C-alpha positions as CSV (number, residue, x, y, z in Angstrom):
1,X,7.1,-4.8,22.0
2,X,7.6,-1.4,23.6
3,X,5.9,1.5,21.8
4,X,7.1,5.1,22.3
5,X,4.0,7.2,22.5
6,X,5.3,10.6,23.7
7,X,5.3,12.2,20.2
8,X,1.6,11.3,19.8
9,X,0.3,11.7,23.3
10,X,-1.2,15.1,22.7
11,X,-3.5,13.5,20.1
12,X,-5.2,11.7,22.9
13,X,-5.5,14.6,25.3
14,X,-8.6,16.7,25.9
15,X,-6.6,19.7,24.9
16,X,-6.0,18.5,21.3
17,X,-8.5,21.0,19.9
18,X,-6.6,23.9,21.5
19,X,-3.4,22.5,20.2
20,X,-4.8,22.3,16.7
21,X,-5.8,26.0,16.9
22,X,-2.4,27.0,18.2
23,X,-0.5,25.1,15.5
24,X,-2.7,26.6,12.8
25,X,-2.2,30.1,14.2
26,X,1.6,29.5,14.4
27,X,1.6,28.3,10.8
28,X,-0.2,31.4,9.7
29,X,2.3,33.6,11.5
30,X,5.2,31.8,9.9
31,X,3.6,32.0,6.5
32,X,3.0,35.7,6.7
33,X,6.5,36.4,7.9
34,X,8.5,34.1,5.7
35,X,6.6,34.4,2.5
36,X,5.5,38.0,2.1
37,X,5.4,37.8,-1.7
38,X,3.2,34.7,-1.7
39,X,0.1,35.0,-3.8
40,X,-1.9,33.1,-1.1
41,X,-2.3,33.8,2.5
42,X,-2.5,31.0,5.2
43,X,-6.2,31.5,5.4
44,X,-6.5,30.5,1.7
45,X,-4.5,27.4,2.4
46,X,-6.6,26.5,5.4
47,X,-9.8,26.9,3.4
48,X,-8.4,24.8,0.6
49,X,-7.3,21.9,2.7
50,X,-10.6,21.8,4.7
51,X,-12.5,21.8,1.4
52,X,-10.2,18.9,0.2
53,X,-11.1,16.9,3.3
54,X,-14.8,17.4,2.7
55,X,-14.3,16.1,-0.8
56,X,-12.5,13.0,0.6
57,X,-15.4,12.4,3.1
58,X,-17.9,12.6,0.2
59,X,-16.1,9.8,-1.6
60,X,-16.4,7.3,1.3
61,X,-18.2,4.1,0.5
62,X,-20.6,2.2,2.8
63,X,-17.8,-0.2,3.7
64,X,-15.6,2.7,4.9
65,X,-13.2,2.8,1.9
66,X,-12.4,6.2,0.5
67,X,-11.7,5.7,-3.2
68,X,-13.0,6.5,-6.7
69,X,-10.8,4.5,-9.1
70,X,-9.8,1.3,-7.3
71,X,-6.7,0.4,-5.2
72,X,-9.1,1.0,-2.3
73,X,-6.7,0.0,0.5
74,X,-3.9,2.3,-0.6
75,X,-6.2,5.2,-1.5
76,X,-8.0,4.9,1.8
77,X,-4.7,5.0,3.6
78,X,-3.6,8.1,1.7
79,X,-6.9,9.8,2.6
80,X,-6.5,8.8,6.3
81,X,-3.0,10.4,6.3
82,X,-4.4,13.5,4.7
83,X,-7.0,13.8,7.5
84,X,-4.4,13.2,10.2
85,X,-2.1,15.9,8.7
86,X,-4.8,18.5,9.6
87,X,-5.1,17.1,13.2
88,X,-8.3,15.1,12.5
89,X,-8.9,12.4,15.1
90,X,-10.9,9.2,14.3
91,X,-13.6,9.9,16.8
92,X,-17.3,11.0,16.5
93,X,-16.8,14.7,17.2
94,X,-16.8,15.7,13.5
95,X,-18.0,14.3,10.2
96,X,-14.3,13.9,9.1
97,X,-13.4,12.2,12.4
98,X,-16.3,9.7,12.0
99,X,-15.2,9.1,8.4
100,X,-11.6,8.6,9.5
101,X,-12.6,6.0,12.1
102,X,-14.6,4.0,9.6
103,X,-11.8,4.3,7.0
104,X,-9.3,2.8,9.6
105,X,-11.6,0.0,10.3
106,X,-11.8,-0.8,6.5
107,X,-8.0,-0.9,6.1
108,X,-7.7,-3.1,9.2
109,X,-10.3,-5.6,7.9
110,X,-8.4,-8.9,7.7
111,X,-9.7,-9.5,4.2
112,X,-7.6,-6.6,3.0
113,X,-4.3,-8.4,3.7
114,X,-3.0,-11.9,3.1
115,X,-1.6,-14.4,5.7
116,X,1.8,-12.7,5.6
117,X,0.4,-9.3,6.4
118,X,0.7,-8.0,2.8
119,X,-1.6,-5.1,2.1
120,X,-0.8,-4.8,-1.6
121,X,-2.4,-8.0,-3.0
122,X,-6.2,-7.7,-2.8
123,X,-6.5,-4.2,-4.2
124,X,-3.6,-4.6,-6.7
125,X,-1.5,-1.8,-5.3
126,X,1.4,-4.2,-4.7
127,X,4.4,-2.9,-2.6
128,X,3.4,0.7,-3.4
129,X,0.2,0.2,-1.5
130,X,1.8,-1.9,1.2
131,X,4.3,0.8,2.0
132,X,1.7,3.6,1.9
133,X,-0.6,1.6,4.2
134,X,2.2,0.6,6.6
135,X,3.3,4.2,6.8
136,X,-0.2,5.4,7.5
137,X,-0.6,2.8,10.4
138,X,2.7,3.9,12.0
139,X,1.6,7.6,11.8
140,X,-1.7,6.9,13.6
141,X,-0.4,4.4,16.0
142,X,-1.9,5.3,19.4
143,X,-4.6,7.5,17.8
144,X,-7.2,4.8,17.4
145,X,-10.8,5.6,18.3
146,X,-10.9,2.7,20.8
147,X,-8.4,0.5,22.6
148,X,-9.5,-2.4,20.3
149,X,-8.7,-0.3,17.2
150,X,-5.3,0.6,18.6
151,X,-4.6,-3.1,19.3
152,X,-5.6,-4.0,15.7
153,X,-3.3,-1.3,14.3
154,X,-0.4,-2.7,16.4
155,X,-1.1,-6.3,15.3
156,X,-1.3,-5.3,11.6
157,X,1.8,-3.3,11.8
158,X,3.9,-6.1,13.3
159,X,3.2,-8.3,10.3
160,X,3.5,-5.5,7.7
161,X,6.9,-4.4,9.0
162,X,8.2,-8.0,9.0
163,X,7.1,-8.3,5.3
164,X,9.0,-5.1,4.4
165,X,12.1,-6.3,6.1
166,X,11.9,-9.8,4.5
167,X,11.4,-8.2,1.1
168,X,14.5,-6.1,1.5
169,X,16.6,-9.2,2.2
170,X,15.7,-10.9,-1.1
171,X,18.9,-11.7,-3.0
172,X,19.8,-8.8,-5.4
173,X,22.8,-7.4,-7.2
174,X,25.1,-5.2,-5.3
175,X,23.6,-1.8,-6.5
176,X,20.1,-3.0,-5.9
177,X,20.6,-4.3,-2.4
178,X,18.7,-2.4,0.3
179,X,15.8,-1.4,-1.9
180,X,12.4,-2.7,-2.9
181,X,10.2,-3.1,-6.0
182,X,6.7,-4.2,-7.0
183,X,6.3,-7.5,-5.1
184,X,7.7,-8.9,-1.8
185,X,9.9,-11.3,-3.7
186,X,11.2,-8.9,-6.4
187,X,14.9,-9.3,-7.1
188,X,15.3,-5.8,-8.3
189,X,14.7,-2.3,-6.8
190,X,13.5,1.1,-7.8
191,X,13.5,4.4,-5.9
192,X,9.8,5.1,-6.2
193,X,8.7,1.9,-4.4
194,X,11.6,2.0,-2.0
195,X,10.9,5.4,-0.5
196,X,7.5,4.3,0.8
197,X,9.0,1.3,2.5
198,X,11.8,3.4,4.0
199,X,9.4,6.0,5.4
200,X,7.3,3.2,6.9
201,X,10.4,1.7,8.6
202,X,11.7,5.0,9.8
203,X,8.3,6.0,11.3
204,X,8.0,2.5,12.9
205,X,11.4,2.8,14.4
206,X,10.5,6.2,15.8
207,X,7.5,4.5,17.3
208,X,9.8,2.1,19.2
209,X,8.8,-0.8,17.0
210,X,11.3,-3.5,16.1
211,X,13.2,-2.2,13.1
212,X,16.9,-3.1,12.9
213,X,19.3,-0.2,12.3
214,X,21.0,-2.2,9.6
215,X,17.8,-2.2,7.5
216,X,17.9,1.7,7.5
217,X,21.7,1.5,6.7
218,X,21.1,-0.9,3.8
219,X,18.4,1.3,2.4
220,X,20.8,4.3,2.6
221,X,23.3,2.4,0.6
222,X,20.7,1.9,-2.1
223,X,19.9,5.6,-2.1
224,X,23.5,6.5,-2.7
225,X,23.6,4.1,-5.7
226,X,20.5,5.9,-7.0
227,X,22.2,9.3,-7.0
228,X,22.7,10.6,-10.6
229,X,26.3,11.8,-10.0
230,X,29.1,9.3,-9.5
231,X,30.2,9.3,-5.8
232,X,33.9,9.2,-4.8
233,X,35.2,6.9,-2.2
234,X,35.0,9.6,0.5
235,X,31.3,10.0,-0.2
236,X,31.5,13.2,-2.2
237,X,29.6,13.4,-5.4
238,X,31.6,14.5,-8.5
239,X,28.8,16.9,-9.4
240,X,27.9,19.2,-6.5
241,X,24.4,19.8,-8.0
242,X,22.6,16.7,-9.0
243,X,19.5,14.6,-8.4
244,X,18.2,11.1,-8.1
245,X,17.2,8.5,-10.7
246,X,14.5,5.9,-10.8
247,X,17.0,3.1,-10.9
248,X,20.8,3.0,-10.1
249,X,23.2,3.7,-13.0
250,X,20.8,5.6,-15.3
251,X,22.2,9.0,-14.4
252,X,19.1,10.8,-15.5
253,X,17.6,12.8,-12.6
254,X,14.0,13.8,-12.7
255,X,11.9,16.1,-10.6
256,X,9.9,13.4,-8.9
257,X,12.8,11.1,-8.2
258,X,15.0,13.9,-7.0
259,X,12.3,15.0,-4.6
260,X,11.7,11.5,-3.4
261,X,15.4,10.8,-3.0
262,X,15.9,14.1,-1.0
263,X,13.2,13.1,1.4
264,X,14.5,9.5,1.7
265,X,18.0,10.8,2.7
266,X,16.4,13.1,5.3
267,X,14.3,10.2,6.7
268,X,17.6,8.3,7.1
269,X,18.9,11.3,9.1
270,X,21.4,12.5,6.4
271,X,20.4,16.2,6.7
272,X,24.0,17.4,6.2
273,X,24.9,15.0,3.4
274,X,26.3,16.5,0.2
275,X,23.7,14.5,-1.6
276,X,21.0,16.3,0.3
277,X,22.6,19.7,-0.6
278,X,23.0,18.7,-4.2
279,X,19.4,17.5,-4.6
280,X,18.1,20.6,-2.8
281,X,20.0,22.9,-5.2
282,X,18.9,20.8,-8.2
283,X,15.3,21.3,-7.2
284,X,15.9,25.0,-6.8
285,X,17.0,25.0,-10.5
286,X,14.2,22.7,-11.7
287,X,11.0,24.0,-10.2
288,X,8.0,21.7,-10.5
289,X,5.3,22.4,-13.1
290,X,1.8,21.0,-13.3
291,X,2.8,19.4,-16.6
292,X,5.4,17.2,-14.8
293,X,4.9,13.5,-15.2
294,X,3.5,12.3,-11.9
295,X,3.1,15.9,-10.7
296,X,1.1,15.2,-7.5
297,X,3.4,12.3,-6.5
298,X,6.4,14.6,-6.9
299,X,5.0,17.7,-5.3
300,X,4.2,15.6,-2.2
301,X,7.9,14.7,-1.8
302,X,9.0,18.1,-2.9
303,X,6.9,19.9,-0.2
304,X,8.2,17.6,2.6
305,X,11.8,17.4,1.5
306,X,12.4,21.1,0.8
307,X,10.5,22.1,4.0
308,X,12.8,19.9,6.0
309,X,15.9,21.3,4.2
310,X,15.0,24.6,5.7
311,X,16.3,28.1,4.8
312,X,15.9,29.2,1.2
313,X,14.7,25.8,0.2
314,X,11.7,25.9,2.6
315,X,11.0,29.5,1.7
316,X,10.8,28.5,-1.9
317,X,8.7,25.5,-1.6
318,X,6.3,26.9,1.1
319,X,5.6,29.7,-1.3
320,X,5.5,27.7,-4.5
321,X,3.4,24.7,-3.5
322,X,0.2,26.7,-2.7
323,X,0.7,28.8,-5.9
324,X,0.8,25.6,-7.9
325,X,-2.0,23.6,-6.1
326,X,-4.7,26.1,-5.2
327,X,-5.5,27.2,-8.8
328,X,-5.8,23.5,-9.7
329,X,-8.5,22.7,-7.0
330,X,-11.9,22.0,-8.4
331,X,-15.1,23.5,-7.1
332,X,-16.0,20.3,-5.3
333,X,-12.8,20.6,-3.2
334,X,-11.0,17.8,-5.0
335,X,-8.0,17.7,-7.3
336,X,-7.4,15.6,-10.4
337,X,-4.2,15.3,-12.5
338,X,-4.4,17.0,-15.9
339,X,-3.3,14.1,-17.9
340,X,-1.2,10.9,-18.3
341,X,-1.0,8.0,-15.8
342,X,-1.9,10.1,-12.8
343,X,-5.3,11.2,-14.1
344,X,-6.3,7.5,-14.3
345,X,-5.5,6.9,-10.6
346,X,-8.3,9.3,-9.7
347,X,-9.3,12.3,-7.7
348,X,-8.9,10.7,-4.2
349,X,-5.3,10.0,-5.0
350,X,-4.6,13.6,-6.2
351,X,-6.6,15.2,-3.4
352,X,-4.9,13.3,-0.6
353,X,-1.5,14.1,-2.0
354,X,-2.4,17.8,-2.5
355,X,-3.6,18.0,1.1
356,X,-0.4,16.3,2.4
357,X,1.7,18.7,0.4
358,X,-0.1,21.8,1.6
359,X,-0.3,20.7,5.3
360,X,3.5,20.2,5.8
361,X,3.8,23.4,7.8
362,X,1.2,22.3,10.3
363,X,3.6,19.7,11.7
364,X,1.0,17.1,12.7
365,X,2.4,14.0,11.1
366,X,5.6,12.9,12.8
367,X,7.2,11.8,9.5
368,X,7.2,15.6,8.5
369,X,9.3,16.4,11.5
370,X,13.0,16.7,11.3
């Protein structure tokens, strides 16, 4: 299987430290220029995310897992992505790098997936966790600390992608085709689970791994059914400004699902779609609040999707995300949701998503790149 490594090659070069400094300085210059009214400077964001990484490292167990409330494979995968989003490499140069290498080894332990390559069984994270872990592995492919670790990443990915593709082909009703839900054999779909699988497939395809184009096209069909405005035969939504719903046909857009749907459409390459424009405008009119249900989950998609939308949308989100997240950071460097279901998932979950949201501008993870 041919792997395209050009977009990751700099990770492996001796000049990666210099590249990191250049990217951070570039991000600071952009921040100062594009967001003059922001309450926070780029230096504030840099300090915040570095403190967040230190918190994640402090939560690492002896076996390499980074978790505080269970779902250890999925949570460790989120933590690894957060580290990679700041340019951390899984090598022994830094404490974070050493922790990242051990965390990757934990995820790759064969005991953490079943015979079909399913990562969501042992830790109870189901297809959510499988999509998160598969995405993480695609994003660090070629970044392993050793050739052996890289080989293990490739082997695990091959099986994980096959499972996602097989789960998509399970017989479903017309509006649910192309999506995914809680288990590999689910006969229904929801947008929340589907976006993780889609990002994993898109990232894998960018890596040169074997992902059929029809799988992306089928997922795109499901996304259109999840849009909250009826869509005419020519592909034009009846409501120019609208969002995405958790399941097709409900027509009740929410902040989290609209942000997720926006990013999913972009991952499919639909940057000029009227659905992307409509969702971006809907999010301009419905700014996120810390009281949102699944706030950290939604802000992650919001930060990515609006940044990729560019223009006034990126200006708005690049300013708003730090203003929302930095005051919520605890003295130990971590974040924790204020209430509801998210609080029960734990501080590793919230911290990893907060870092991923704040680090979009650094452009380290390929999935962030348009």
